[in-house]
N, C-alpha and C positions, 0 to 999 in steps of 0.2 A: 445778649439781651440786657438792656439797661435796667438798673435797679429801680428807678422811678420812686425814690423815697420822698415822703412829705417833708415840708420845710422844717417841721418839728424835729425830725431825725437829725438834720444838720445842725440844729441848735444844740441838741444833746451831744452831738459829736464834738462841737466847739467847747462845750462845758467839760467834756472828757479830756480834751487836750490841755485845758487850763487847770484841771483838778490836780491837787497836790497830795491828797491823802488817799489811802486804800479805800476807805468808805465812800469818798466822793466818787472815785473811779468805778466802784462797784455800782453805785446808784445810777451813774451815767450810762454804763454798759447795759444794765437792765432796761433802762429807758430806750436805748438804741435798739436792742433786740425786740422790745415791744412794738416800736414804731416801724421797724423795717418790714416792707412788704415781703410776704412769704411766697416766692415763686422760683422758678428755675434760674432766672438771672441773678438771684440774690443768694443762692445756696452757698457759694464759696465765701462770701462776706459774712453770712450768718454763722458758718462754722468757725470762722476766724474770731468773731465777736464772742461766741460761746466758749472758745478755747481760752481767750483772754480772761473772761469772767471766771471760768473754772480755776485758772491759775491764781487769780487774785483771792478767790475764796479759800483756796487751799493754804494760803499764807496765814500765819498767825498774826492777829491784830497787835500793832505796837502799843504797849501800855505806857501811860504817862501818869506817874504818881499812883499807880495801881488801878487807874480807871480806863475803861475801854471807850472807843467812839460809839455813838449810837448808830444802829443800822436798822431802819424800819422797812419791812418788805411792803412794796406797793400792792394794794388790793383795790378791787373795784374798777370802775370805768375811768377814774382819774384820781390824782392826789393834789390836795390844796393845803398850803401852810398858812397859819394865822400868825402874823407878826404885829407887835405893838409894844409901846413902851410900858414900863411896869404899872400895874393896876389900871390898865386901859380897858378892861372888860373882855379880854380874850377867852377866859375860862367860861364866862357866862354865855358868850356867843357859841363856843364849842358845844356846851350843854344844850343850847336852844336848837342848834342845827342837828345834833346827833343823839341827844338824850343820854350821853355817857355821863357817868357819875364822876365829877371832878371837884377838887377842893376849890371853893370860892371864898375869898375874904377881902376886906377893905384895906388890908396892909400890903406893902410892897413885896414883890418876889415870892408870891404864894406858890407859883409853879416853878419847880426846880429841875424838872425833866420833861422831855416832850410827851404830851398827852395825846392819845389817838382815839378817834371815833369814826363811825361810818354814817354818812348822811344818805338818807333815802330820798331819791328824786324820781318820782313816777315809778318806773320799773327797773331803775339802775341804782347802784350805790356808789358813793364817792368818798374816798378816804380824806378826813379832815385832821390835820395835825397842828396842835398848839405848840409853838416854839417858845421856850422861856425867855423872859426879857433880859436875861444875862447875856444873851447872844454869844454864848461860849462856842468855841470851835466844834466841839463834839456834837452839839445840838444843831448848829448852823450847817453842818455837813449834809443834813437831810434836805436843806433848801435847794441845794445845787441841782438835784434831779427832779424837783417838784414841777407840776404842770401849771400851777397858778399860785400867786401870793396875794393874800388879803391883808392890807394894812388896817388894823383895828385902831381907830382914832377916838380918843376920849373927847366927847362933845363939851365937857366942862373946862377943857384946857385949849390952848392955841393949836388948832388942827393943822395949820400950815407949817408950824414949827415942828410938829410931830412928823409930818410927811418928809420934811427936810432931813431930820435925824435918821429916820428909817431908810430913806434913799441913800444917805451917806454910808450906812452900814452895809447895804447891798453893793454899792459902787465900790467900796473898799475891797470887797470879796469878788468883784467882777461878776455878780449875779444879775442877769438881765431878763429874768423870767417876767412874763406878763403880770401886771398888778391890778388889783381891784380895791377900792376904798370903801370901808364901812364905818360909819360914825356910830359909836356905842353909847350906852347910858341914856338912850331915848327909845321910844317905841319903834320896833323894827318889824316890818312885814316879813316874817321868816320864809313863807312860801314864795314870795316875790324874790327874795334874796337867793333862795335855792335855784330858781329859774335863771337868775342873773349869773350865778356861779356856773351853772351848766352851759349857758351861752358863751361865757368867756373862756371855757375850756377848749373851745374850737373843735369839738368832736360831735359825732352823731351816731344814732342807732339804726342799724339795718337788720331787718328780719328776713330770713330765708324761708322758702316754702317749697315743699315737694308737691308736684302736680297731683291734684285730687285730695290733698290733705290740708289741715289747717297750718297757718304759719307757726314757726318755732316760737316758743314763749320767750326764750332768752335771746336778746339781740346781739349782733356782732358790732363791736365799737370801732369806728373808723374816724379818721381826721376828716375835716371838711374838704370839699372838692373830691368826692369819691365817685367812681364810675362803676357800671356793671362789670367791667373787666376786672376791677379790683376785687369785687366780691367773688367772681368766678375763680380767681387765683387762690383766694382764701379757702373756699369751700372744697374744691378739688381741681387739680390742674387738668384733668381729663375733660372737665366741663369747658375749659378754655380751648383745648385742642379740637373738640367736636362741637363747638358752640353753633347753634342755629339762630336762636333769638332768646329774649327774656321777656316775661310778662311782669310789668311793674305795677303795683298798687300803691297809691299814695300821692303826696303833694307835688312830686316832680313831673307828673303826667296829666294830660287833659282827661277830664271826666273820671278821674280816680283810678283808671285802668288803661294800660296801653302796652302794645308790643314794641320793644325797643332793641337796639343793637348794643354792642360792647361799649361804645363811647358815650352812652347816655349818662348824664350827671344826676346823681341821686340826692334826695333830701332826707332830713331826719325823719325816722319812723317809716320810711318806705319798705314795702315787702317785695322781695325779688324771687321770682320763680324762673329758674334757668332751664331752658329746653335744649338738650344736646343729643 
């Protein structure tokens, strides 16, 4: 049975091959495990990935000058890193998106270590990480496995020049993660920005439902281009083996409700009720 992994999985795999540090490899493996479809055809590969991850985590981190690399565990539906030149407004944006208490000052290099907050978007949470403008290797190791990078650009300075400098920093490290641009130090519609971040993550929410009951409150997060078959594999493989049909409620069907087969392509917020 083919693995049928999403394109994001192969991007993470490519990053893993290029990773040079233990922390970068751990971040990439965790991302590969998260993205790999969980079904019978992927069991062997999943075991291998988990074995490699366990081996790396069992190794002691290499210390340089008494300092260890940063490893931040991914949480929520996705992870986003904020990158910008010094005093570009990253800390202010992090606080506005997540309400986390961070140091904000008008002098350079206020942030000396990665700062983390959780952004609430409707019924999901997204991890936002501010990367220090020193762009030191231990902080940049986090960026290799992130889902989206936001360039925070100071509107009071040459934004194109800022883009070029930040792009050069990523290209030097062979980081090709999708990027989003935000111009700081001017009024920002935070709710609109949250929606833009969600849309650029390339993921969606699917809710499962047991016949006769209300849909589950907590959604399952999938990459775009997800089918009923993908959902059945995640919920329980017996559903796939004995599948009859599925009832889908949502934007992907006519009149808001329809009986569909395994190949039906779902949309964000669809509710899937599998009959087996």
